[in-house]
N, C-alpha and C positions, 0 to 999 in steps of 0.2 A: 596836654599840649595846648598852647595858645593857637587860636585860629587865624592869626596873622603873623607876618614876619616882614622885616625890611626886604629881604631877599631870601629865596629858597635855592639852595645848592643840591642838585640831584647827584648822589654819589659820594661816598666817603674814601675814595682812593686817595692817593697822595696829592693829586691836583685838586680835587674837590676840597680837601682839608686845608690845602695852602689858599685857596680862594676864600674860604671862610676865615682864616687867620688874617689875611689882609683886609677883608672887609670889616672885620671887627677892629683892627687896628685904625681903620679910617672912621670908626665911630658908628657904624651900622650894627644891627643885631641880626645876624644872619641865621637861618635854620638849615642844617644839613640833614637830609633825609637818605638812609642807606638801608636797602632791604636785607642785607647780611650783616657784616660787621666791618669795622674800620680797616681799610687797606687789605681786604682779604681776597680780592680778585687779581687783576693784572699786577698791581703794585707789589704784592707779596711774592710774586713770580719773577719779578724782573732781576736782571743781573746787577743793576745799580750803579753802572759806570757814570760817573760825573765828569765826563769828557769836556774839557774847556775849548779844545780846538774844534771849530765848527765852520762849515763851508760858507756860511752866511753870517755877517755881523749881528743880524737881528736874532739868530739862534744863540750866538755866544752871549749876548746880553742878558738872555733869559737865564742861561746857566749861571752867570756871575751872580744874579740875584739869589739864586739857590744857595750858593756858597755864602752870601751875606746872611741869609736866614739861618743857615747851619751855625754859623758863629753865634747869632743871637739866641737861638733856640739851645744851644749847648751851654751858653753862659747862663740861661735861665733855668734850664731843666737838667743840666748835667750831661756826660758823654752819652753819645748816641751810637756808639760803635762804628763811627766813620773811620775807614782805613785811608789815612793820608800818606799814601805810599808813592805817589807819582805814577806816571805811565810811560811806557816805551812804545814807539811807532817804528816799524821795521819794514823796509821796502827793498825788494830784490830785482824786480824787473824794471825796465827803462820806463814803461807807462806808470807803473806804481811809484817810482822815484819822482817823476815829474808831478804826479798828483800830490804826493806827500809834501814835496818842497813848497808847492802853492799853499797847501793847507797850513804848514808850519810857518810860512812867511805871513800869511793872513792873521794867524794867532799872535805872532810877534808884533805885527803892526797894531793889534788891538791891545797891546800891553801885556800879553802873556809871557811867562818865562819859557823859552824854548831853547834847548841846548842840543847841538849835534854831538854825538858821543861815539867812541870807538867800540868795537866788538868786545874788548876785554871788560869794559866798564859795564856794558850791557849784560854780559854773562855773570858778572858778580852780582847783579841786581836780580837777574831771573836765570838761576843756574840750569833750568830744564831746557833753555833755548839751545838750538844748534845753529850757528852761523857759518856759512860757507866761505865767507870774505866777499867784499865788494858791496854789501848791503849799505843802504843809508838808514842811519838809526837816529832817532831823535828822542830826547827825554823832555817830559813836561812835569817837573817835579812838584808842581802845585796840584796836579790832579789827585783825585780820590775815589773811592767807591764806598757805597754805603747800602745798608740793608733798607729796602723800600719800606717794609712794614714798620721799622723803627722810626723812619723819617715821617711817614704818614701818621703815625700815632703821635709823634711829638707835635706836628702841626695841629692835630686835633686837640691835644691838651692845652696848647697855648690859645687856640681859638676859643675854648671854653673859658679859660682863664679871663679872657677879654669880653666875655658877654655872648659868644656864639652858643647856639643850641645844637646839639648832634643827636639825632634820634636813630639808633641802630634797630634793625628788625622791622623797619617800615619803609616799604617801597612806594614810589610815586606810580600811579596807575595812569594818570592823564594830566597833561598840562592844559590848564584853562585859559581861554582867551576870548575876547569879544569881537574878533574878526579883524582886529587891527593891532592889539597889544596883548601880552599876557596879563592875566589877572590873578594867577595863583595855580595850585596843583590839587589834584584829588588823590587821596590815599584810601586804604581800606578803612581808616578811622575817621574819614570825612574830609572836607575841603579846607584848604589853608590859603587865605588871601595874601597875595604879595605881588608888588609892582615889577619885580625883576625875578627871573628864573634863570640860573646857570646850569646847563645840561653838562655834567661832568660824569656821565654814566658809562663812560668807556665804550667798550664794544657793542653795548645795548643802547647807546645814545639816540641813534636814528629811530628806534622804535617808539620813542616819545616825541622826537622832532616831527615825525610825519603826521601826528595828530593835530599839529597846527600848520600844516601845509609847508613845512620847512625841511630841508635836507642838509646835513653835515656832509661835506665832500670827503669822505673816508670809507673804509671797510675794515672789518676785522680780519687780520692777517696773522696766521700762526707764527709765533715766536717761541724759540726754544733753545735749550742748552743742556749739556751733559756734564756730570761730575764724576771724576775718576775715583778709584779707590786711593787710600792714603800712599804717600811716597815721600821719602826724606827731602827729595828736591823741592817740594813746595812749603817747606817749614820756614817759619819766619816772616817778617814783613817783606812783601814782594810787590813791585808795580803790577798793574795790569798791562797787557800786551796787546797791541793792535796789529794784525798782519794782513794788509790789504791783498797781497798776492794769494793768500789762502782764503780771502773773504771771512776772516776768523778773528776772534778776540779770546783772551784767556786771562784768568786771574786765579789766584788761590782761593780755595773754599775749604775751611777747616785744614785738613792734612791732605786734601786732594786738590786737583786742578778743574776749575770750571771753564768749559770750552763751548763757545757758541759759533755756529756756521750760518752763513746766508746761502741757501741752495739756489740753484740756477732758476728754479720755478717754485716760487713761495705759494703756499696754499692759503686760501681765504674762505670764509664762510659767509653765507647769506645771513644777516643779523637776525631774521625771523626764525632761523634754525638754531640759534643759541639757546642752551639750557640756562635756566636760572642760576645754577651752581656748576662751576666748571670741574669740581671734584669728580673723578672718574670719567670725564668726558674725553673721548678720543676723536682726533681730527680724521675725518674721512680720508681714505687713500694711504695715509702713513701715520696711523695713530700712535704708534709706539716710537716713531722717529728713527728706525734703524735705516730706512732707505736714505734719509737725509745724512746719517752719520756716515754710511758707506760712501755717499757721494763726496762729502767734505773731507773725510779723513786723509785721503791721499795727499792733497795739497797742504794740509796742516802738518803731516808727518815729515815733510821737508824741513820744518823748523823744529819738530820734536819726534824724532824717529821712534822713541819708545812708546809713543802714545798707543800703538796697536797692541802693546804688551801689558797694558794696565786694564784692570777690570773697570766697567762703567758701574758705579755705585748708585747713581741717580739720573733720572731723566726728568725734567720739568718742561711743561709747555703751557701756552696760554695764548691770548690774543692781544696783539698790539694793534692800535688804529692807525693805518697808513694812509696817506694822502698822495696821489699820483706824483706830484712834484717833489715829494720829500719834505715839504715844509709842513707847518701845523695848520689847524683849523680853529683858530682862537680869536673871538670877538663877536660882535652882534650878528645875529642871522638876519638876512634881508627879509622885509615884509611882515615881521612881528616885533613890534617895539618892545623892549624890555626882556628879550630872549637872547641869550648869549651861549656860545659854544665854548666849552672848556675841554675839547677832546681833540682827536687826530694828531697825537704826539709822536708818531712815526718812531716808536721804540725809544724815545728819549723823555718820557713822562717824568721819571724820577729826577733826571738831571735838570729839567726845565720847569719843575713844578713851582718853585718860588717865583720864577718870572711870570708864568702863567697867572699865578694867583695875584701877584701885585698889579700886572697889567690890567687884568679884568677888574680888579677893585677900583683902579684909577678911572677906567672907562665908566664904570657904574656910577661912581660918586662925583665925577666931574666932567665926563664926556670926552677926556683925552687921556692918553697914557705917554709916559716918558719913553716908553719903548716903541720901535718902529714894527707896527703890527700889520702894515700894508701887505707884506709878502705872506701873511697868514690869514688874510681876510677870507671868511667862510664863504663869501659870495664870488670869489674870483673866477670860478669855473662856470658860472651861469647855472642854468637849470641842470640838475643831474638826478639820476635815478640810483640812489645808493644800495638798491637791492638787485640791480641787474647784473648778470653775469660778466658783461663787457666791463662795467664799472669796477667790479671786484677784481678782474684780472689787471687792470690798470693800476689799482692800489697795490696788489700783490707785487708788481713789477717794481714799485719803489723799494721794497725790501730787498728784492733780489739784486737790485743795482747798488746796494749800500755796501760800501767797504770800510768805512771808518767805524770808530767805537761809539 
């Protein structure tokens, strides 16, 4: 391993690999350090909804960059198993209809294709749905969902092809700095000098940031979903469905249905209690997810009454990094020159990876980005303690209040 790099990216999840890809495209020779393997933590556990409709234009722009990257990566690397099925958004209550109308109007104003449709068309696309009549239903035919591991791996291959180095099985133990700016990182194999360090270590990111007196305004919050046993209703290409009244989303997965709920009180974990490897790790209080399933199922069964009759074949859980206001924490960290956060993705890391990567690459190479990153400034909350229970609960509340895909 060379003892220097133009930039060190900590973490080879989909965001870290996207950062390396865009840095390499800009002419730098970045080094990605990953203590496990590429895209093996939160990225591989994500539902992978590439939802274009976002409450804020700054978020939508990041998603559009991911779609642009997908087109380029598939042209260069072949199909990545992206399901370009579109999405359906269904609202039944007055409040949900008003919120959905605003969301769809905003998406249309940003140039997205949005179509109000009738129940008959919706049921033809997603035959498992039950609609009582009177729902507002919108189709976004350009939406897709993807396998996070496949996308992260594609970014890694493309980054390597353009000169980036990715070292798996080697974690960063400490970020080095001189009291004002970063100077590199320390690993078990020695020190690596670099003028730029991007902390894309996901749920573990603050364990490194605190070593230089910095704090990323986020906390690890449990994110999870269930996959049913096979059923003929889920066969063939189908859109993913967002149900704000049930605080749920669903999409086909193989021959089953993948269903995610946002519970009324999401669970968070002190980053210092995170294991190095999430395999076999159970979240305290509801480690197997049955409590959340029992909480969320009744509202979901309004739209799919047969849900309770299907076996649950798989349960997957992990940690997404949530910020209290539901925005990201992407950009330079105050007080430490050359240190950037690539975390705090609020459950949208796969969808926004391309935008995060390009935005950070532009900031690092030119000092400015074509994206509006002001709403995502890691310093916007002032001084925070990312390890305190009060902060963790604030971050968990951002997931509990999320109703979109």
